[in-house]
Every structure is written in structure tokens, then in C-alpha cells.
C-alpha positions as CSV (number, residue, x, y, z in Angstrom):
1,G,123.8,107.9,98.3
2,W,121.1,108.6,100.9
3,V,119.7,106.8,103.9
4,V,116.0,107.2,104.4
5,T,114.7,107.7,108.0
6,K,111.3,109.1,108.9
7,D,110.7,111.9,106.4
8,N,114.3,112.8,105.5
9,Y,117.1,111.6,103.4
10,Y,120.5,111.7,105.2
11,C,124.0,111.8,103.6
12,T,125.4,108.3,103.5
13,N,128.9,109.6,103.1
14,Y,128.7,111.2,106.5
15,I,127.1,108.0,108.0
16,R,129.7,105.7,106.4
17,Y,132.9,107.8,106.7
18,G,132.2,110.3,109.4
19,K,132.8,114.0,109.7
20,Q,136.3,113.8,108.2
21,Y,134.7,113.1,104.8
22,C,131.4,115.1,104.9
23,T,129.2,117.2,107.1
24,S,126.0,115.9,108.6
25,H,123.2,117.1,106.3
26,H,119.8,115.9,105.1
27,I,116.9,116.9,102.9
28,G,113.2,116.5,103.6
29,A,111.5,113.7,101.6
30,E,108.7,115.8,100.2
31,E,111.2,118.5,99.2
32,L,113.4,116.0,97.4
33,E,110.4,114.3,95.8
34,G,109.3,117.7,94.4
35,I,112.8,118.5,93.1
36,V,113.2,115.1,91.5
37,I,109.8,115.3,89.8
38,N,110.6,118.8,88.5
39,T,114.1,117.7,87.3
40,L,112.6,114.7,85.5
41,M,109.9,116.8,83.8
42,D,112.6,119.2,82.7
43,E,114.6,116.3,81.3
44,I,111.6,115.0,79.5
45,N,110.8,118.4,78.0
46,N,114.4,118.8,76.9
47,R,114.5,115.4,75.2
48,V,111.1,116.1,73.4
49,S,112.5,119.4,72.2
50,K,115.7,117.6,70.9
51,E,113.7,114.9,69.2
52,S,111.4,117.4,67.5
53,S,114.4,119.4,66.3
54,L,115.7,116.1,64.6
55,I,112.6,115.9,62.5
56,G,113.2,116.7,58.9
57,I,111.7,119.5,56.7
58,D,109.0,117.1,55.5
59,G,108.0,116.6,59.2
60,K,109.2,113.0,59.3
61,S,112.3,111.5,61.0
62,K,114.2,108.8,59.4
63,S,112.9,105.4,60.7
64,V,115.1,102.5,61.6
65,S,113.6,100.4,58.8
66,S,114.3,103.0,56.1
67,T,117.8,103.3,57.4
68,E,118.2,99.5,57.2
69,R,116.9,99.6,53.6
70,E,119.3,102.4,52.7
71,I,122.2,100.4,54.3
72,K,121.3,97.3,52.2
73,R,121.0,99.4,49.1
74,L,124.4,100.9,49.6
75,E,126.0,97.5,50.4
76,K,124.6,96.1,47.1
77,S,125.8,99.2,45.3
78,I,129.3,98.8,46.7
79,Q,129.4,95.1,45.7
80,S,128.3,96.1,42.2
81,I,131.0,98.7,41.9
82,V,133.6,96.2,43.1
83,H,132.4,93.7,40.5
84,K,132.5,96.4,37.8
85,T,136.0,97.4,38.8
86,N,137.1,93.8,38.6
87,G,135.5,93.4,35.2
88,L,137.2,96.6,34.1
89,L,140.6,95.3,35.1
90,E,140.0,92.0,33.2
91,K,139.0,94.0,30.1
92,N,142.2,96.0,30.4
93,L,144.4,93.0,30.8
94,A,142.7,91.3,27.9
95,G,143.4,94.4,25.7
96,D,139.7,95.2,25.2
97,I,140.2,98.7,26.6
98,T,143.2,101.0,26.6
99,N,145.1,102.0,29.7
100,A,143.8,105.6,29.4
101,Q,140.2,104.3,29.3
102,F,140.9,102.0,32.3
103,K,142.3,104.9,34.3
104,M,139.4,107.1,33.6
105,L,136.7,104.5,34.3
106,N,138.6,103.2,37.4
107,K,138.8,106.8,38.8
108,T,135.0,107.2,38.3
109,Y,134.3,103.8,40.0
110,S,136.8,104.6,42.8
111,D,135.1,108.0,43.5
112,E,131.6,106.4,43.5
113,L,132.9,103.6,45.8
114,E,134.4,106.1,48.2
115,A,131.3,108.2,48.3
116,N,129.1,105.1,49.0
117,M,131.5,103.9,51.7
118,E,131.3,107.3,53.5
119,K,127.5,107.3,53.3
120,L,127.4,103.7,54.6
121,E,129.6,104.5,57.5
122,K,127.4,107.6,58.4
123,L,124.2,105.5,58.2
124,K,125.6,102.8,60.4
125,I,126.6,105.4,63.0
126,Y,123.1,106.9,62.7
127,Q,121.5,103.5,63.1
128,V,123.4,102.8,66.3
129,E,122.7,106.2,67.8
130,H,119.0,106.0,66.8
131,T,118.6,102.6,68.4
132,E,120.2,103.8,71.6
133,Q,118.0,106.9,71.5
134,E,114.8,104.8,71.1
135,S,115.8,102.7,74.1
136,S,116.5,105.8,76.1
137,S,113.2,107.3,75.0
138,K,111.3,104.2,76.1
139,R,112.9,104.3,79.5
140,L,112.1,108.0,79.8
141,D,108.5,107.3,78.7
142,D,108.2,104.6,81.4
143,Y,109.5,107.0,84.1
144,Y,107.2,109.7,82.8
145,N,104.2,107.5,83.1
146,K,105.2,106.5,86.7
147,I,105.8,110.2,87.6
148,M,102.4,111.1,86.2
149,S,100.8,108.6,88.6
150,I,102.9,109.6,91.6
151,N,100.0,111.3,93.4
152,S,98.2,107.9,93.6
153,M,101.3,106.1,95.0
154,T,101.8,105.3,98.6
155,K,104.7,106.9,100.5
156,E,106.8,103.7,100.1
157,E,106.1,103.4,96.4
158,K,107.2,107.0,95.9
159,R,110.4,106.4,97.8
160,Y,111.2,103.2,95.7
161,L,110.5,105.2,92.5
162,L,112.8,108.0,93.7
163,L,115.5,105.5,94.7
164,D,115.2,104.0,91.2
165,L,115.3,107.3,89.4
166,V,118.0,109.1,91.3
167,K,121.6,108.2,90.8
168,E,123.1,110.9,93.0
169,V,122.0,113.9,95.0
170,Q,124.4,116.6,96.1
171,L,123.6,119.3,98.6
172,A,125.9,122.4,98.6
173,D,125.1,125.7,100.1
174,G,121.4,125.0,100.1
175,K,121.4,124.1,96.4
176,V,120.3,120.6,95.3
177,E,121.9,118.9,92.3
178,I,120.4,115.7,91.0
179,E,121.8,113.1,88.6
180,L,119.1,110.8,87.3
181,N,119.4,107.2,86.2
182,I,117.9,107.8,82.7
């Protein structure tokens, strides 16, 4: 954490715990603002690159609604296979089909059921990840819009934005490392 005084950010570890824990160091507010803005812009560009690499050959990414439709379709298919398997067992018990026929058809249904269950599991994982990614992308877009208007902000507005954006800043040998809250 950092304490803001005048035009610098000072190490709160030094202020709280003293020189046994950390050295006294600080960074200029303008320098930190520039580094945070550059770090955020790099993060945005990296995420845009990742999202564009997830787009399929046809130029479209799978939407949440199409994923939900596919999940419902697979769930209905699984129910249908279970119903067919139960009917197959009843026919075997009634003597309408032989044991050999039952085993062959049961194997076919079991393989189809297993394949559909695997697809369903993958789609549900994709759906959760995609929903989280959309939420993260929205937050990133919000921060991006704020950063784009930073030049019109007052000094205090800039500082509040930075305090909101920055989780941790570490200074080591003149090098600044920033962990963002996005």
C-alpha cells in the first residue's frame, strides 16, 4: 500500500512497521500515474489479442445464448438416450430382443451417452469461463474509458482512479512492478 502526500506515494510498509520491515522509499505521483496508465493499456491490448485469438475460423466467437441452446439440446439428447436404454432393457426382459441384440444396442447407446456427457461437461465449463470473461472484459472496458478521459480529470480524481486500479506497487532497484485490480 501507499500513502499519498504532496506529489509522491510513500511506502506504507515502512510507515507502519518501520525500517526493520522496509526501507523508506517513494515514487512521484506523475511517474506512477504514467506507469499505471501504460500498464493498463498493455493489459487491455493483451486481452484484446487473446479475445481475437479465441474467435473461430468463421470470424465468430460462440455466444452465451448459442452455448445455452447447445447445452439444452445435449440435455434432451441425454434424456432421450436414457429413455431408449430403459426401453431396450424392457424389450430384452420381455423377450422381444435377444441378449446379443441388447448388448450391441446397449453398447451403442452407452457410447453415445458418454460422448454427449463429455460434450455437456465441456460446454458447461466453457459457459462459466465465458461468463467470467465477459464480466472481466466489462470491468476492463470501464477502466479503459476512465483512463482515456484521465487528461480531463482533476489531480484528486486521477489519484482516486489510481487507488481503485492499483492493488499493489513494488519498487525494487529502481524498477516498478504493478499489480492491477482488474
